C-alpha positions in Angstrom: 107.9 109.0 141.7 109.2 112.6 142.1 109.4 115.0 139.2 113.1 115.3 139.9 113.4 111.5 139.3 111.5 111.9 136.1 114.0 114.4 134.9 116.8 111.9 135.6 114.9 109.2 133.7 114.6 111.6 130.8 118.4 112.1 130.8 118.9 108.3 130.9 116.5 107.8 127.9 118.5 110.5 126.0 121.7 108.5 126.4 120.0 105.3 125.4 118.2 106.8 122.4 121.4 108.5 121.2 123.2 105.2 121.4 120.5 103.5 119.3 120.4 106.1 116.6 122.5 105.7 113.5 123.1 109.1 111.8 121.9 109.1 108.3 120.0 105.9 108.6 116.5 105.3 107.3 115.3 105.8 110.9 117.1 109.1 111.5 113.8 111.0 111.9 111.8 108.2 113.4 114.3 108.0 116.3 116.7 110.9 116.9 118.4 112.3 120.0 116.6 115.6 119.7 113.4 113.7 120.5 114.5 112.3 123.9 112.6 114.9 125.9 109.3 114.2 124.2 109.9 110.5 124.4 110.3 110.8 128.1 107.2 113.0 128.5 103.7 111.9 129.5 101.7 115.0 128.7 101.7 118.6 127.5 99.5 121.6 128.0 98.0 123.1 124.9 97.3 126.9 125.1 95.1 128.5 122.5 95.3 132.2 123.4 95.3 135.3 121.2 93.6 138.4 119.9 90.3 136.6 119.4 90.2 135.2 123.0 86.9 136.5 124.4 86.3 139.4 124.5 87.9 139.6 121.0 90.2 142.5 120.3 90.7 144.1 116.9 93.5 146.3 118.2 96.8 144.6 118.8 98.0 147.2 121.3 94.6 147.1 123.0 94.8 143.3 123.4 98.4 143.5 124.8 97.4 146.3 127.2 94.5 144.2 128.5 96.7 141.2 128.9 99.2 143.1 131.0 96.6 145.0 133.0 94.8 141.8 133.8 97.9 140.4 135.5 99.1 137.9 133.0 102.1 135.9 134.3 103.9 133.1 132.6 104.6 131.4 135.9 100.9 130.7 136.3 100.7 128.6 133.1 103.8 126.7 134.2 102.3 126.0 137.6 99.0 124.8 136.0 101.0 122.6 133.6 102.8 121.0 136.6 99.4 120.3 138.3 98.5 118.3 135.2 101.9 116.6 135.4 102.8 117.9 132.0 106.4 118.2 130.7 105.8 120.7 127.9 103.6 123.6 126.8 102.4 124.4 123.3 101.6 128.0 122.8 99.0 128.6 120.0 98.8 132.4 119.5 99.8 132.6 115.9 96.6 130.8 115.1 94.4 131.3 112.0 91.2 131.5 114.2 92.7 133.7 116.9 93.9 136.6 114.8 97.4 135.5 113.7 99.1 137.5 116.6 102.8 137.0 117.3 103.4 136.7 121.0 106.9 138.1 120.6 108.1 141.6 119.5 108.5 140.7 115.8 110.4 143.0 113.4 108.5 141.5 110.4 105.2 143.3 109.7 102.1 141.4 108.5 100.0 140.7 111.5 99.8 141.7 115.2 103.1 141.8 117.0 103.3 142.7 120.7 106.0 144.8 122.4 106.1 142.6 125.5 107.9 139.3 124.9 105.2 136.9 126.1 106.8 133.9 124.3 110.2 134.6 125.9 108.7 134.9 129.3 106.9 131.5 128.9 110.1 129.9 127.7 112.1 131.1 130.7 109.4 130.3 133.2 109.0 126.8 131.8 112.8 126.3 131.6 113.2 127.3 135.3 110.9 124.3 136.2 112.4 121.8 133.8 109.6 122.1 131.2 109.9 122.8 127.5 108.0 125.3 125.4 106.9 124.6 121.8 105.5 127.2 119.5 102.4 126.6 117.4 102.6 127.8 113.8 99.8 127.8 111.2 100.0 127.4 107.4 96.5 128.6 106.8 95.5 132.2 105.7 91.8 131.4 104.9 90.5 132.9 108.2 92.2 136.3 107.5 88.9 138.2 107.7 87.1 136.2 110.4 84.7 138.2 112.5 84.6 141.0 109.9 88.1 142.2 110.7 91.2 141.9 108.5 93.9 140.3 110.5 96.6 140.1 107.8 98.4 143.2 106.4 99.7 142.3 102.9 100.7 145.9 102.2 103.0 146.2 105.2 104.6 142.8 104.5 105.0 143.7 100.8 106.8 147.0 101.7 109.1 145.0 104.0 109.9 142.6 101.2 110.2 145.3 98.5 107.7 143.5 96.2 104.0 142.6 96.2 103.1 139.5 98.4 99.5 138.6 98.9 99.1 137.1 102.4 95.7 135.9 101.5 97.2 133.2 99.3 98.8 130.1 100.6 102.0 130.8 98.8 102.1 134.4 100.1 101.3 133.3 103.6 103.8 130.5 103.3 106.5 133.1 102.5 105.5 135.3 105.4 105.4 132.5 108.0 108.6 131.1 106.6 110.3 134.3 107.6 108.8 134.1 111.0 110.2 130.6 111.6 113.7 132.0 111.1 113.1 135.1 113.2 111.9 132.8 116.1 114.9 130.5 115.7 117.2 133.5 115.9 115.5 135.0 119.0 114.8 131.8 121.0 117.6 129.2 121.2 115.9 127.7 124.3 112.6 127.0 122.5 111.7 123.3 122.3 110.6 123.4 118.7 107.5 124.0 116.5 104.0 122.4 116.4 102.7 122.9 112.9 99.2 123.0 111.6 99.5 121.6 108.9 101.9 122.0 106.0 102.6 124.6 103.2 104.0 124.1 99.7 106.2 127.1 100.0 107.8 125.7 103.1 108.4 122.4 101.3 109.9 124.0 98.2 112.3 125.9 100.4 113.3 122.9 102.6 112.1 124.6 105.7 112.2 121.5 108.0 115.7 120.5 107.1 116.8 124.1 107.7 115.2 124.1 111.1 117.1 121.0 112.1 120.3 122.4 110.7 120.0 125.7 112.5 118.6 124.4 115.7 119.5 120.7 116.0 117.7 120.3 119.3 114.3 121.7 118.0 111.6 119.1 117.4 108.8 119.5 114.8 105.3 118.1 115.3 102.5 118.0 112.7 98.8 118.0 113.3 96.9 115.0 111.7 99.6 114.4 109.0 102.3 111.8 109.3 105.0 113.7 107.6 108.2 111.6 107.6 110.7 114.4 108.2 108.8 115.7 111.2 109.4 114.1 114.7 105.9 113.6 115.8 102.3 113.3 114.5 99.5 114.7 116.6 96.0 113.2 116.4 93.4 115.9 117.0 90.2 115.4 119.1 89.3 111.8 118.1 85.9 110.4 119.1 83.7 107.5 118.3 85.6 104.8 120.1 84.2 102.5 122.9 84.9 103.1 125.7 85.0 106.8 124.8 88.2 107.5 126.8 90.3 104.8 124.9 91.9 107.4 122.6 94.6 105.2 121.1 91.9 103.1 119.3 91.8 106.0 116.8 95.6 106.3 116.3 96.9 105.0 113.0 100.7 105.5 113.3 103.0 102.8 114.6 105.7 103.2 117.2 108.6 103.9 117.4 107.2 107.0 115.7 106.5 109.7 118.2 102.8 110.0 118.6 100.6 112.6 120.3 96.9 112.9 121.0 95.6 116.5 121.4 92.2 116.9 122.9 90.1 119.5 124.8 89.7 119.2 128.5 86.2 120.7 128.4 85.3 118.2 125.8 82.6 120.6 124.5 83.0 124.1 123.2 85.8 125.9 121.4 89.6 125.3 121.6 89.9 128.8 123.0 88.1 130.9 125.6 84.8 132.0 124.2 83.3 133.4 127.5 81.9 130.0 128.6 82.9 127.8 131.5 82.0 124.2 130.6 82.7 121.4 133.1 85.6 119.1 132.7 84.7 115.4 132.5 87.1 113.8 135.0 86.6 110.3 133.9 86.9 111.0 130.2 90.0 113.3 130.7 91.9 111.0 133.1 90.9 108.0 131.0 92.4 109.7 127.9 95.6 110.6 129.7 96.1 107.1 131.1 95.1 105.1 127.9 97.5 107.3 125.9 100.3 106.6 128.4 99.3 102.9 128.1 100.1 103.1 124.4 103.2 105.3 124.7 101.2 108.2 123.1 101.7 111.7 124.5 98.6 113.5 125.8 98.4 117.1 124.7 95.6 118.6 126.9 94.0 121.8 125.7 92.7 124.4 128.1 91.1 127.8 127.3 93.1 130.6 128.9 91.3 133.9 129.3 92.8 137.2 128.2 94.7 137.6 131.5 95.9 134.0 131.2 93.8 132.6 133.9 91.7 129.5 133.3 88.0 129.4 133.8 87.0 128.1 137.3 86.0 124.6 136.2 89.3 124.0 134.4 91.3 125.5 137.3 89.4 123.2 139.7 90.2 120.2 137.6 93.9 121.1 137.5 94.0 121.2 141.3 92.1 117.9 141.6 94.4 116.3 139.0 97.5 117.4 140.9 96.7 115.4 143.9 95.1 112.5 142.1 98.1 112.0 139.7 100.6 112.3 142.5 99.2 109.0 144.0 99.7 107.0 140.8 102.5 108.9 139.1 105.0 106.1 139.6 102.8 104.0 137.1 102.9 106.7 134.4 106.2 108.5 134.5 109.2 106.6 133.3 107.0 103.9 131.7 106.0 102.7 128.3 102.7 101.2 127.2 102.4 97.5 128.0 101.7 94.8 125.4 103.6 96.6 122.6 107.2 96.8 121.6 108.5 97.2 125.2 106.8 94.1 126.4 104.5 94.2 129.4 101.1 92.6 130.3 98.3 92.5 127.8 96.0 95.6 127.7 92.5 96.2 126.6 89.3 94.3 127.1 89.4 91.9 130.0 86.8 89.7 131.8 83.3 90.7 132.9 83.3 94.1 131.2 86.6 95.2 132.5 88.8 97.5 130.4 92.1 99.2 130.9 95.8 99.4 130.0 99.1 98.3 131.3 102.4 100.1 131.6 106.0 98.8 132.1 109.0 100.5 133.6 111.6 101.7 131.1 114.4 100.9 133.5 113.1 97.7 135.1 111.4 95.3 132.7 110.0 93.3 135.6 108.0 96.2 137.0 104.5 96.4 135.6 101.3 98.3 136.3 97.7 97.4 135.6 95.4 100.4 135.1 91.7 99.3 135.6 89.7 102.2 134.1 86.4 100.2 133.8 86.2 97.6 136.6 84.7 94.1 136.1 81.2 93.4 137.4 82.8 90.8 139.7 85.5 90.7 142.3 88.0 89.0 139.9 90.2 90.6 137.3 91.8 88.3 134.6 94.3 89.3 131.9 96.9 87.6 129.7 100.3 87.5 131.3 102.2 87.7 127.9 104.7 85.1 129.2 105.8 86.9 132.4 106.1 84.9 135.6 104.4 86.9 138.3 106.0 87.0 141.8 103.9 89.7 143.6 100.9 92.0 143.1 100.1 95.0 145.3 97.5 97.8 145.2 99.7 100.8 144.2 98.1 103.4 146.4 98.0 101.4 149.7 100.8 98.8 149.1 98.4 96.1 150.2 99.1 92.6 148.8 96.5 91.3 146.3 95.7 87.6 146.0 96.5 86.2 142.6 96.9 83.0 140.6 98.6 82.3 137.3 97.8 79.5 134.9 96.9 78.9 131.3 98.6 82.1 130.2 96.5 84.3 132.4 97.0 86.3 135.6 93.9 86.3 137.8 93.5 88.8 140.7 90.9 87.9 143.3 89.1 89.4 146.3 88.8 92.8 144.6 86.1 95.4 145.2 87.3 98.8 146.3 87.5 100.2 142.8 88.7 103.8 142.2 86.2 105.8 140.2 88.8 106.6 137.6 91.8 104.3 137.7 92.6 101.4 140.1 96.3 100.6 139.7 97.9 97.4 140.6 101.7 97.0 140.7 102.9 93.7 139.4 106.4 92.3 140.0 107.7 89.6 137.7 110.7 87.3 137.3 111.1 87.7 133.6 109.4 85.9 130.7 109.5 82.1 130.4 108.5 79.5 127.9 109.1 81.7 124.9 111.4 80.5 122.1 114.1 83.1 121.5 114.0 84.6 118.0 117.6 83.4 117.3 116.4 79.8 117.7 114.0 79.7 114.7 113.6 81.0 111.2 110.6 82.5 109.5 109.2 82.3 106.0 105.9 83.4 104.4 103.8 82.5 101.4 103.9 86.2 100.3 105.9 89.2 101.3 106.1 92.8 100.1 109.4 94.0 98.7 111.8 94.8 101.5 109.5 93.4 104.2 110.5 89.7 104.6 109.0 87.3 107.0 112.3 87.2 109.0 111.6 90.8 110.1 108.8 89.4 112.3 111.4 87.5 114.3 114.3 89.9 114.5 113.4 91.6 117.8 113.4 95.0 116.1 110.1 96.8 116.0 111.4 99.2 113.4 111.2 96.4 110.9 108.1 94.3 110.1 106.7 91.6 107.8 104.2 92.8 105.2 102.0 90.3 103.5 101.7 92.3 100.3 97.9 92.5 100.6 97.6 88.8 100.1 94.9 86.6 101.8 94.9 83.8 102.6 98.6 84.2 103.6 100.8 82.0 105.8 103.6 82.9 108.2 105.8 79.9 109.0 108.0 79.1 112.0 110.9 76.6 111.6 111.9 75.8 115.2 115.0 73.8 114.1 113.8 70.7 115.9 110.6 69.3 117.4 109.4 71.4 120.3 106.4 71.5 122.6 104.1 74.3 121.4 101.4 75.9 123.6 100.6 79.2 122.0 101.5 81.9 119.4 102.1 85.5 120.3 101.7 88.2 117.7 102.3 91.9 117.8 100.6 93.3 114.7 101.8 96.7 113.5 99.7 99.4 115.1 99.4 101.5 111.9 95.7 101.4 111.6 92.7 102.3 113.8 91.3 99.4 115.8 87.6 100.1 114.9 85.8 101.1 111.8 85.9 104.9 112.0 84.4 105.1 108.5 84.2 103.1 105.3 87.7 104.2 104.4 89.4 104.1 107.8 89.3 100.6 109.2 91.5 98.0 111.0 94.3 96.2 109.2 94.4 93.3 111.7 94.0 89.5 111.6 90.4 88.3 111.7 90.0 84.6 110.7 93.0 82.3 111.1 94.1 78.7 111.1 97.1 77.2 112.9 98.8 74.1 111.5 101.7 71.9 112.9 104.0 69.7 110.9 107.0 67.4 111.6 108.6 68.0 108.2 107.2 71.3 106.9 105.6 69.5 103.9 102.7 67.5 105.4 100.4 69.7 107.4 97.2 67.8 107.8 94.2 69.5 109.4 94.5 72.7 111.5 95.2 72.3 115.2 93.3 75.5 115.8 90.9 77.8 113.9 89.4 80.9 115.2 88.7 84.6 114.9 90.7 87.4 116.6 88.9 90.6 117.6 90.3 93.9 116.3 92.3 95.0 119.3 95.5 96.9 119.9 98.4 95.3 121.7 99.7 91.7 121.7 97.4 89.0 120.5 97.7 85.4 121.8 96.5 82.3 120.0 96.3 79.2 122.3 96.6 75.8 120.6 96.0 72.3 121.9 99.5 71.3 123.0 101.5 69.8 120.1 105.1 68.8 119.5 106.3 69.9 116.1 109.2 71.5 114.4 107.1 73.5 112.0 104.2 75.8 112.8 102.1 77.7 110.3 99.8 80.6 111.0 97.4 81.0 108.1 95.6 84.3 108.0 92.3 83.7 106.1 90.8 87.2 106.4 91.6 90.6 107.9 89.2 93.1 109.4 89.3 96.0 106.9 86.5 95.9 104.4 87.0 96.4 100.6 85.7 100.0 101.0 89.0 100.8 102.7 91.2 100.2 99.7 94.4 101.3 101.6 94.0 98.7 104.4 91.8 96.0 102.8 93.8 92.7 103.0 96.8 94.6 104.4 98.7 92.7 107.1 101.9 93.8 108.9 103.4 92.0 111.8 106.2 93.5 114.0 107.0 90.4 115.9 105.6 86.9 116.2 106.8 84.1 118.6 106.1 80.7 119.9 105.3 79.9 123.6 106.3 76.4 124.6 104.7 76.6 128.0 102.6 79.0 130.0 104.4 81.1 132.6 103.8 80.0 136.1 103.0 76.4 135.1 101.5 74.8 132.0 97.8 74.1 131.4 97.1 71.9 128.5 93.8 72.6 126.6 91.6 69.6 125.9 92.1 68.4 122.3 89.3 69.5 119.9 87.8 71.8 122.5 86.5 75.1 121.2 85.9 77.7 123.9 82.8 79.9 123.4 84.7 83.0 124.2 87.0 82.4 121.2 84.0 81.8 118.8 81.8 84.2 117.0 78.7 85.4 118.8 75.8 87.8 118.5 76.4 91.5 119.0 75.7 92.5 122.5 77.0 89.3 124.0 79.5 89.4 126.8 82.3 87.1 128.0 81.6 86.7 131.7 83.2 84.9 134.6 80.9 85.6 137.5 79.5 82.0 137.7 82.3 79.6 138.6 83.0 76.1 137.1 83.6 77.2 133.5 86.5 76.2 131.3 88.9 78.6 129.7 88.8 82.3 130.5 85.0 82.7 130.7 81.7 81.9 129.1 79.5 83.6 126.6 76.3 85.3 127.8 74.1 86.3 124.8 71.3 88.8 124.7 67.8 87.4 125.8 66.3 87.4 122.3 65.3 85.1 119.5 68.2 84.4 117.3 71.0 85.0 119.8 73.7 82.7 118.8 77.3 81.4 119.1 79.1 79.9 116.1 82.2 77.8 116.3 84.5 76.8 113.4 85.8 73.2 113.7 87.9 71.1 111.5 87.4 67.5 110.3 90.0 65.3 108.6 87.2 63.7 106.5 83.5 63.8 105.8 81.8 61.9 108.6 79.2 62.0 111.3 80.7 63.1 114.6 79.5 63.7 118.1 79.7 67.2 119.4 79.1 68.3 123.0 77.9 71.8 124.0 78.6 72.6 127.6 76.1 75.1 129.1 74.4 76.4 132.2 70.8 77.5 132.6 69.9 78.9 136.0 66.3 79.7 135.1 63.3 77.4 135.7 62.5 77.4 131.9 64.3 75.6 129.2 66.1 77.6 126.6 65.8 75.6 123.3 68.2 76.3 120.4 68.5 75.3 116.7 71.7 73.6 115.9 73.0 74.3 112.4 76.0 72.9 110.6 77.4 74.8 107.6 74.2 76.8 107.4 71.7 73.9 107.6 69.6 73.2 110.7 70.4 69.6 111.8 68.5 69.8 115.2 65.6 72.2 115.4 64.6 73.4 118.9 67.1 71.2 120.6 66.4 71.2 124.3 68.7 73.0 126.7 66.9 72.4 130.0 67.3 74.2 133.3 70.4 73.1 135.2 69.1 74.6 138.5 71.8 77.2 139.0 74.2 79.2 136.8 77.2 77.4 138.3 75.8 74.0 137.5 77.3 73.2 134.1 76.0 70.3 132.0 76.6 68.7 128.6 74.3 68.4 125.6 75.6 65.9 123.1 74.4 65.2 119.6 75.7 63.7 116.4 76.1 66.1 113.4 77.3 65.7 109.8 80.8 67.2 109.1 82.5 67.8 105.8 86.2 67.4 105.2 88.0 70.6 106.3 86.4 73.6 108.0 82.8 73.4 109.4 80.7 76.0 111.1 78.5 74.9 114.0 75.9 77.4 115.3 73.5 77.3 118.1 70.7 79.9 117.9 68.0 80.7 120.5 64.4 80.0 119.4 62.6 81.9 122.2 62.8 85.4 123.7 64.5 84.0 126.7 67.7 83.7 124.6 70.4 81.1 124.9 71.8 79.5 128.1 75.3 80.5 129.1 77.7 78.7 126.8 81.1 77.4 127.9 82.5 75.4 125.0 82.0 72.9 122.2 83.9 69.6 122.1 84.2 67.9 118.7 84.5 64.1 118.9 
């Protein structure tokens, strides 16, 4: 896709967004026409550049002279931004750690102000190439004496105001910077807006943000690390700790359609600004962050460290040149797209088979054009992911256009014969013929056992991701579907609200997503019987699918027993919010009916370090569980029984070693078969059954198999309950 075409798509999105926005509505700041450029963007270039850029200058005029003498040129930054395929630049010169310099000829004294209009030159250079410029503004005076130099001049500003103002205080600095906002708005009508770090009570008392929108209606306002409702976008700064490390959106805690940005350093080590060093840029980490953010409709603000003359250190410059050619090849799959598996539809992203991981994107203008981004390839030649109800008609390798063999069944799309993996992002283009087998929201009604005020169950079936059902921190809690008449039911689809991280970043920042669940079916909505499915959902972003043994029923009940957030996270403990939930009557591309009372191992609970693999054929479901080779490695299923009884259970396994791999079999915490033999099956593709009779209680039961030797457990496929 050409950049000219991207500009056209941005214009189209502006018209669509304007049509969807209701002036004065509760969503006026969540979705507003002024945001259309940012919504259509993929990335931005973050420039920390000021007086304290190495070598640090204490003289404002000395710094300006060295900038000019060094050959600084705004066109260079714009060209480098284009190499990164960025659509906007954020200039951070009025920064608390960089000397508070104003990169424009300010008439307001108080800190360094240049005579040459660097900001104006950047705005014009960017505008000439169709890019926007956004100005960084700080609220923080605490670094006024960093490095032993006083960077703020309270006396000069006090003389200008005709009264004493202490710029070292937050209120005094708030007044000073407040005046600067208005000076900038007056001077630069073509500026894109402000990027604020973070907030100031003086600004709030004087209604700064509303005044910005009133004076410059096209300006946007972004805030760093604070989700301030009146601002257009929240930026998430330098998040780490997720696995894989490039999957930045795992740390995002704000839900779309809110505008969301991730700002991170391209040299992932070192300062945000040039300090004299030249660290390498990790290509896999950086490209992975850019692509996973695009796969979640999150804007990637990439920070590079310009030197005094504006030039980037050689390692960053080399990366930009590399990125230019690399991104050109796959730009079609990023520009003009939204993240797949969220509110725009699309294939399911995240953790796939055999260690594979990636994201998906879907075209904004053609809902049947999808892209699969494989950032971590599988250990096999097969890639399998959930199809989210789309009927696939063609798959090609994006770079070469070569057709890719595929099959579609059981709710999954499987690509085969793969092997030439790109080191950063293998992209497949997928063409579909719409979604099928999904009951339209207008055909059923929703109710819940508990709902927060103003967040009713029906909001989970209204097709509007600006509304959602909230369980009012109640567990267990049930969400019920009344289909109007008896219908065949194959699976449930759930888009949980993406307003929490998807992993435990700390004791007080955890995932508010479904953990343990039960699914019931009823003919009359009164008599439910035993669950038709029980299980545990992993904490993952994007659409979640719950397959059920095929039933015919009018009423379906999803009971959420527990959620992932621990009690230490009082904000998210027991919190559950669902954007949309739906019923699938059949799988796309042909139905596959699960065996009744079959419990796939990949849907069970298993020892940390286990993997769900598919490299040995003949298994059922989407894969099998391969546990660590250690004593105690285990898989635990939850099964239901209508009454207390003795029942046969069958464990399907494969053991390709010459030695047996005995396991203890426990029911509800009690060992019922110690050291049960699971003998060699000859090869890993030769699956066999081990059947025994176990005591079950009425209701839910846990059945665990645990390895008793250091060889660990065999590969485990499923458990059938008789």
